[in-house]
C-alpha positions in Angstrom: 46.3 -1.6 7.4 47.5 -3.4 4.2 45.6 -6.3 4.6 42.4 -3.8 4.9 43.7 -1.8 1.6 44.2 -5.3 -0.5 40.7 -6.6 1.0 39.2 -3.4 -0.1 40.5 -3.9 -3.6 39.1 -7.1 -3.9 36.1 -6.0 -2.9 35.8 -3.5 -5.8 37.3 -5.7 -8.1 34.4 -8.6 -7.7 31.4 -6.0 -7.2 32.9 -4.4 -10.6 32.8 -7.9 -12.3 29.2 -8.9 -11.1 28.1 -5.7 -12.3 29.1 -6.1 -15.6 27.5 -9.4 -16.9 24.8 -7.6 -18.8 21.9 -10.0 -18.9 19.3 -7.9 -19.2 20.6 -6.8 -22.8 20.7 -10.2 -24.2 17.1 -11.1 -23.9 16.1 -7.9 -25.5 18.3 -8.1 -28.3 17.3 -11.7 -28.9 20.1 -13.8 -27.1 18.9 -16.0 -24.2 15.5 -16.1 -22.6 14.8 -13.5 -19.5 12.8 -14.8 -16.9 11.4 -11.6 -16.3 10.9 -10.8 -19.7 8.3 -11.5 -22.5 8.4 -9.8 -25.8 6.3 -9.3 -28.6 7.7 -11.9 -31.1 7.7 -14.6 -28.1 3.9 -13.9 -27.8 3.4 -14.5 -31.5 5.7 -17.3 -31.7 5.0 -19.5 -28.6 1.5 -18.6 -27.2 -0.4 -17.7 -30.5 -3.5 -19.4 -29.0 -3.6 -17.5 -25.6 -6.3 -15.0 -25.4 -5.1 -12.6 -22.7 -2.4 -11.6 -20.9 -2.7 -14.1 -17.9 -2.7 -16.7 -20.4 0.5 -15.5 -22.0 2.3 -15.7 -18.7 0.7 -18.9 -17.6 2.1 -20.3 -20.6 5.3 -18.5 -21.0 6.4 -17.4 -17.6 4.2 -19.0 -14.6 6.9 -18.0 -12.1 6.0 -14.4 -12.5 2.3 -15.6 -10.9 3.8 -17.1 -8.1 3.8 -16.0 -4.4 6.6 -14.0 -2.7 6.2 -15.6 0.7 5.4 -13.9 3.8 5.4 -10.0 3.5 5.8 -9.0 6.9 6.0 -10.6 10.4 1.9 -9.7 10.5 1.6 -11.6 7.2 -1.2 -8.8 5.9 -2.4 -11.6 3.9 -2.4 -14.0 0.6 -3.5 -10.9 -1.5 -0.6 -8.9 -0.7 2.2 -11.8 -1.3 1.5 -12.0 -5.4 2.8 -9.3 -7.4 0.5 -6.3 -8.3 -0.3 -5.6 -12.2 0.6 -2.2 -14.2 -0.8 -1.6 -17.3 1.5 0.9 -19.2 3.0 2.3 -15.8 -0.6 2.8 -14.1 -2.1 0.5 -11.4 -4.4 -2.2 -12.8 -5.3 -4.2 -10.0 -4.6 -8.0 -9.0 -3.6 -10.6 -11.1 -6.8 -11.6 -12.3 -6.8 -8.5 -14.0 -4.5 -9.4 -16.4 -7.7 -11.4 -18.2 -9.1 -7.9 -19.3 -5.7 -7.3 -21.5 -5.8 -8.9 -24.7 -3.0 -10.9 -26.0 -2.8 -8.9 -29.1 -2.9 -5.7 -27.7 0.3 -6.6 -25.5 4.0 -5.1 -26.9 6.1 -6.4 -23.9 5.7 -8.2 -20.4 8.1 -7.7 -17.4 8.5 -8.8 -14.0 9.7 -6.1 -11.7 10.8 -7.2 -8.4 10.1 -5.6 -4.9 12.9 -3.4 -4.6 12.8 -1.9 -8.0 9.3 -1.8 -8.1 9.0 0.1 -4.6 11.7 2.4 -5.8 9.9 2.9 -9.2 6.1 3.1 -7.3 6.8 3.6 -4.1 5.8 1.3 -1.0 3.8 -1.7 -1.0 5.0 -3.6 -3.7 7.0 -6.3 -1.8 6.3 -9.2 -4.0 7.0 -7.1 -7.2 5.0 -5.9 -10.3 3.9 -7.1 -13.2 4.1 -4.7 -16.1 2.5 -4.7 -19.5 3.3 -2.5 -21.9 0.7 -2.1 -24.7 0.5 -1.2 -28.2 0.3 2.2 -29.1 
């Protein structure tokens, strides 16, 4: 019984330490570069010659465009293994639709991982979402 209490306390301590790392807040405040976020300042500085959202992502975070592998035992198809695109929280299409968003319109680009995307937009987002937020 005592060993169970000690193991439970240890598990809680480890989970608390992992949960308080605060990595996402550093990227937005200008600290280290986040692999899941591209801000307006970084686009202006590092991707000046990019003309559209696809070119920005290809230059700054190409890993956002990669396949996430088989999505089910039936492997629905290659298109289902790629992230979906949302612009201002509205479904926008496949990765190729990013060419329709000019670089000058972009405020932020986020990569939302599959489980978080499924929670936010429902099923069918196993491979994640590329969310483009535009200047208003």
